[in-house]
N, C-alpha and C positions, 0 to 999 in steps of 0.2 A: 527724475531723470527721465530720458526719452525711452518707450518700452523697444526691446531689440527689436530690429527689423530681418524676417525671414527674406525677405529681398535681396539684404544685403550681407547676409550671411551666405549666400550662394557666390560671393565673389569673394574669396578669402583675403584677410589682411594680408597675407603674406604674397599674394598675388601683384598687391597694390606697389609691395615692396619692389618686387621684382621689375616694375616696369618702371619706376622711377630712378633705381638702379643701372637699368638699360641706359636712361638718357643722360645720366651722371657720367657714367664711365666713357661714352661716346664724347661726349661734350669736354671731359678730362684731356682727351689727348690734344686740344687748342686752347688749352690754359697760357696764357702768356704770349701767345702768336700774335697779338694783336687784331687779329680777325673776327669780328663781331657775329658778322651773318654765319660765317663758316661753323664757328661755334653752336648757333643756334641751329642751322640746317640738320646738321650731326645729331643734335639732341631733338630735332623732332621727329626726324626718320626715324631713329631707335627706339621712342617712346610709341610712335605708332605702330611700329612692329610688335613691340610688346603687346599692345591694348588688343591687336587682332587676332590674338592666340586666346585670350580671354572667352569664357562660355557667358557672353552676354550680349545684349542689346545694347548696346551703349550710344549716346547722344553727346558730342562736345558743345556744351552751351557758355562755356567759356574757354577760348582758346587763341590760336595764333591769330584771329581777324577774321572779317566776312572772309566770304569764299572768292570772290573776286581779286583779293588783297594775299591770299595766303594758298600754297599750294596742297597743303594737306593739316589736318589737325584744325580743320577752321570751325569757325559757331556753323554749329547744324550737321558737323560730319557723324557718317554713322561709324563706328568702330566698334568691335570683338568677333567673337565667331558665334553664331545666334544657330541654336540648336535647329536641326530639322524637324523637330517635333514642334516648334514655336514656343517652348515653355522656357527658354531663357529670360534671364531677369532683366526687366528693363532700369535702365543706370543714366542719370545724369552725370555728366563728367566738368571739372573743371580742370583746368593743365595749364602751367608755364613748365615747359619741356627746361626752358635753362632761364630762370628768375635771377637776371645779375650777368647780362652777355657783354657790356661794358666790364664789369666787374672778372669775368674771364678771360677775356683780351688782354686785360692789363696782369692777369692773375692776382688780383686782390681778394678779401674775405668776403665770405659769407653770400658766396652765388649757389644755387641751390634748384635742385631738378623738383618741381611739385607737381603734386595731385591731391584733387581731392574726388569723391565720388559720395552720392547722396540718390534714394529713391527720385524716381523722374515728379518733377515739377518744384522740386526742395531746394533747389540754388537759383541766386538771383541772377537773370541773363542779362548780364552789364554791359553795355555798349563799351568801347574799347576806346573809353575818354579819361578825364581825369576822375577822381574823388576827393573830396578832402572827409580825414579819418581822425578818430580818436579812438586810442584802446588802454585801456588795463586789464591785468592779470584776475582772476578768482579772488574770492575773500571780500569783498567790499560792500557796502549797502546799496540797493540799488540807485542809479542815476547819481552815484559820486562822480561821473563826467557826463557833461551833453555838451554836445558841437554847438549849441545854440550859445554856449556860456563864451565869456573871453576866458584868454589865457590864467588871467591872476583868478580868476572864481575857480576854474577849475582845478589847479594847481592847490591853492586853500582846502579846498572841500577835501581832494585826494589826500592830504597832508594832516587833516584832523582826522580822516579814517586811519591811516597808517600811524598817527598818534607819534607823528615826528613833524619837526621844522620844517618848514616850504624851504630852506634851504638843502634841506636831507633828501630832496626829492629829485632823481635822474632822469631827462628825459631823453626819445629817442628822435631824431629829426632827420630828415634828408636834406642832406648839402646843397638846396637850391636856391637861386636869388629868390624865387618866392616867398623862400621862408625867414627872409631877412625881419621880418617883423615880430614875426612869432621866437625867434632868436633873438631878438632884443629884448623882448618881453621876458623872457627866460633869465637872461643874464639881470635882467633888472632887479629880478626875484630874487637872485643868489641861487638858483637852481644849476647842478650841472645839467650836461648837456653831451651827448654821444652823437655827433654827425655821424651820417652814413653816406657812401656816397652814391648806393644804390641797393636796391634789395629790400623793401617795404615789407614784403611777407615774413620776413626773418624781424624785421625791426619790431612789429607787432607781435609775432610772437614772442619774442626776448620778455617781454612784459609779463608772462607767466612763469618764468623761471629767476628765482633769486639771484640765481648766482650770476646772473649777466649785469646785475648792478641796475638795470632799467625797469623805472617806476611807470612808465606813461609814452605812447606811441602819439604822436601830434603832426599832422601837416597833411599836404595833398600830393596822391600819387595816382598810380592807375586804378581804375574799377578791376577791372579783372583782379589784378593782385588783393584787392578788399576782399573780395567773395570768398577767395582762397584762404586768406587771413582769418577771416569770420567763419567758416568752415574748422580751421585749428580752434580757435576759441569755443565753439559749441562743442568740441570734444574734450576741452579740459577746463571751460568755463571760462567766465570774464567779462569785461563788456567793450562794445566796441559801436560804435554809429558812423555812419560815411552820408555823405551829400554829392551827389553827380556833381562836376563842375564842366560846364560846354565854352569852347573856345570860339565858336562860330556858328552859325545856322544849320551847316550839314551835321554837325553833330548830334544837334537837336534834334535833326530830322532822324537820324541813326538811331537815337534815343525811341522816338515814337516808331518806328518800325521795329521794334522789339516789344512794342507793347505798353512802354512807357507815358504816360501822360503827364503826371503831375512832378515835373522837371524840378522842382524845388523839395522835393522830399527828402526828409532825413530817415535814414534807413536804420533799425535796430538790426543786433545781431541775427536776432531771429527770422528776420525780413531778407536776410542775405544768404543764411545757412538753415534749414529747416530738419524738423525730423531729426536719424540717425545718419550720421557721418562717416565717411572714414578718410582721414587726411593722412599724406604719406610724404614727406621728404626726404632725398638723400644730398648729402653736399659732394657737392663739385671741387668747391675749394674750401681750405681751413675757414672756421669761421666759429663765432660765440654759441651756437648754435650746433654744430656738426663739424666731425674731421671731413675735410674733402677725400676725394680718392687719391689713393697711394699703389703705387707700382713698385713691385719689390725685384730685386734680382733673381730670383727664383723663375719670376713671370707671372706669379697670383698679384691679382689685385686685389685691392682691401678695399672696403665703401662702410661707409654708415651711414645710416638712415631711422628717422623716427617716424613712426605711425601711432594714431591717434583713433581713437573710435567714442564717439558720444554715447552710445546706448552703454555703454559700459565704463566708461571715463576711463580708458585705461592708454596708457602712453606707455610705448614701449622701443626700447632704445635696440637695433637690429645693426650687429656687426657683421659682415659678411666678406668671406675668403672666397674668392674664383679662382679656382684653380686648372681652369680650361687649358688644356694644353702643357700644364706645368709637371714635369715626370718627378 
């Protein structure tokens, strides 16, 4: 188990909860309204305002894009309220103020406000490209799954480790045309498949919770979401590998600007998230991981958040009733 970090001790776990709560509440006002951009903008603005209240020197390493693509929470942006004495902790931040913009616009399941923090230099500064991923929860022998192996090999090895039949395995896969071959192979093997429309951070985390019934996550999604998911798995255990996928030369050039030279590298869990990490996610809409934001007749707002920490291997579920303005 990693040694507890004095740096992260000064950025309290509860403060991370407040940040994701703020983003989730802001986005929830636009659930089902059909406007992805407005929902995302509301979450981004609320998360940035909450981060800027914290006593830290934060740097966004996974965010809304590069500076010329995003007005706020862009990669490299400095957030927080630094101390006048210069002793505020230096923190790297990976965030997705609204993981599941389309889900939110359509009032679908599993939309989240997500945040991960670690000491400076401990989170992979992944470019905004795709990432091929494979992930399972804790409790299995090392190398139970490997990205370089085919679907059948990984599923067979996982079933052996679980002591079950291949047909008892359920995989979570993003419902995309690019996953046609993966889906066909899983069907051939007799596996169950949980197809999700969006939200692959929740999909990866679902492998750690037996109640979801999901044993493995497979497929290609966003690289920033891959780092966020890796931070969550670092907190609770599990196995994950990722490999960046580039659609054109511009994306390759962008990766090199962020210091990535080996474009074919397979990243292991600790390559994406090292040392002590704190991960927090608040539900925007109801899902397998968390309940969404609820507005009551009294005017109160209820949220549910999961917050995890690597050094203590703790997972806390926080239900909050926000009663501001309620008489």
